[in-house]
C-alpha positions in Angstrom: -75.9 47.2 -67.6 -76.8 48.9 -71.0 -76.8 52.6 -71.7 -80.5 53.6 -71.8 -81.4 50.7 -69.7 -83.8 51.4 -66.7 -83.1 49.5 -63.4 -84.4 49.1 -59.9 -81.5 48.8 -57.7 -81.9 48.1 -54.0 -79.1 50.3 -52.5 -77.6 51.2 -49.3 -76.6 54.6 -50.8 -80.1 55.9 -50.1 -81.1 56.7 -46.4 -82.8 54.5 -45.5 -81.7 51.7 -48.0 -84.5 51.1 -50.6 -85.2 50.5 -54.1 -84.2 53.2 -56.5 -85.2 53.5 -60.2 -82.2 54.5 -62.2 -81.3 55.2 -65.8 -77.8 54.0 -67.2 -76.1 56.9 -68.9 -72.6 55.5 -69.2 -70.6 52.4 -69.4 -67.2 51.1 -68.3 -68.2 51.5 -65.3 -71.8 51.9 -65.6 -73.0 55.4 -64.6 -76.6 56.1 -63.5 -78.9 59.0 -62.9 -81.4 58.4 -60.1 -85.2 59.0 -60.4 -86.6 60.7 -57.4 -90.1 61.4 -56.3 -89.3 64.7 -55.0 -86.7 67.1 -56.5 -83.4 67.3 -54.7 -81.8 70.5 -54.1 -78.7 70.0 -56.1 -79.2 73.0 -58.4 -80.8 73.1 -61.9 -80.1 69.5 -62.5 -83.7 68.2 -61.8 -85.5 67.1 -65.0 -89.2 66.6 -64.4 -90.6 63.3 -65.7 -94.2 62.4 -66.2 -95.6 59.1 -65.1 -96.1 58.4 -68.9 -92.5 58.8 -69.8 -91.6 55.2 -68.8 -93.5 52.1 -67.9 -91.4 51.8 -64.5 -92.9 55.2 -63.3 -96.0 55.1 -61.3 -96.2 58.9 -60.8 -94.6 62.1 -61.9 -91.1 62.5 -60.6 -87.7 64.0 -61.2 -84.6 62.6 -63.0 -81.5 63.8 -61.0 -79.1 64.9 -63.6 -76.9 66.7 -61.1 -74.6 63.9 -60.4 -73.9 60.4 -61.6 -73.9 57.3 -59.3 -72.2 53.9 -59.5 -73.2 51.0 -57.3 -71.4 48.1 -55.7 -71.2 45.0 -57.9 -73.5 43.0 -55.6 -76.3 45.7 -56.0 -75.9 45.6 -59.6 -76.1 41.8 -59.8 -79.4 42.0 -57.9 -80.9 44.8 -60.0 -84.1 44.3 -61.8 -84.2 45.3 -65.4 -87.1 47.2 -66.8 -87.8 48.4 -70.4 -85.1 50.7 -71.8 -85.8 54.4 -72.3 -87.3 55.5 -75.6 -85.2 57.4 -78.1 -87.3 60.3 -77.5 -86.5 60.3 -73.7 -83.0 59.9 -74.3 -82.8 62.8 -76.6 -84.9 64.8 -74.0 -82.4 64.0 -71.3 -79.4 65.0 -73.5 -81.3 68.3 -74.5 -82.0 69.1 -70.8 -78.4 68.6 -70.0 -77.4 70.9 -72.9 -79.9 73.5 -72.0 -79.4 73.6 -68.1 -75.6 72.6 -67.8 -76.0 71.4 -64.1 -73.1 73.1 -62.2 -72.6 69.9 -60.0 -72.1 67.7 -63.0 -68.5 68.3 -64.6 -68.6 69.6 -68.0 -66.7 66.8 -69.6 -68.9 64.3 -68.0 -72.0 66.2 -69.2 -70.8 66.4 -72.8 -69.8 62.7 -72.8 -73.3 61.7 -71.4 -75.0 63.7 -74.0 -73.0 62.0 -76.7 -73.7 58.6 -75.4 -77.6 59.3 -75.1 -77.7 60.7 -78.6 -75.7 57.8 -80.0 -78.2 55.5 -78.2 -81.2 57.5 -79.8 
């Protein structure tokens, strides 16, 4: 799994289990933000995405920046890789995190993710 990578992961973490589009925002172990079709009520950590922001998106949706997720190894092994995010989108995610500071994402983790995404860009 690579930072900036977009993956489709079939996961039991969602209810019901289903494919989730995710963006890798950290490594060792890989950390991911989920993409949801509807905003989640986790505070201000919902970054709107347009369908044109990435080829894996078929509609406007939301990047849930309120928390990071890891997946079991067997789910990661079965994940389908898509094109990585553009440097423009990586910068936009870092800017969103800086401007909104989601309360549910620990500050140290937010700062680290911003640095990782800016290095990627």
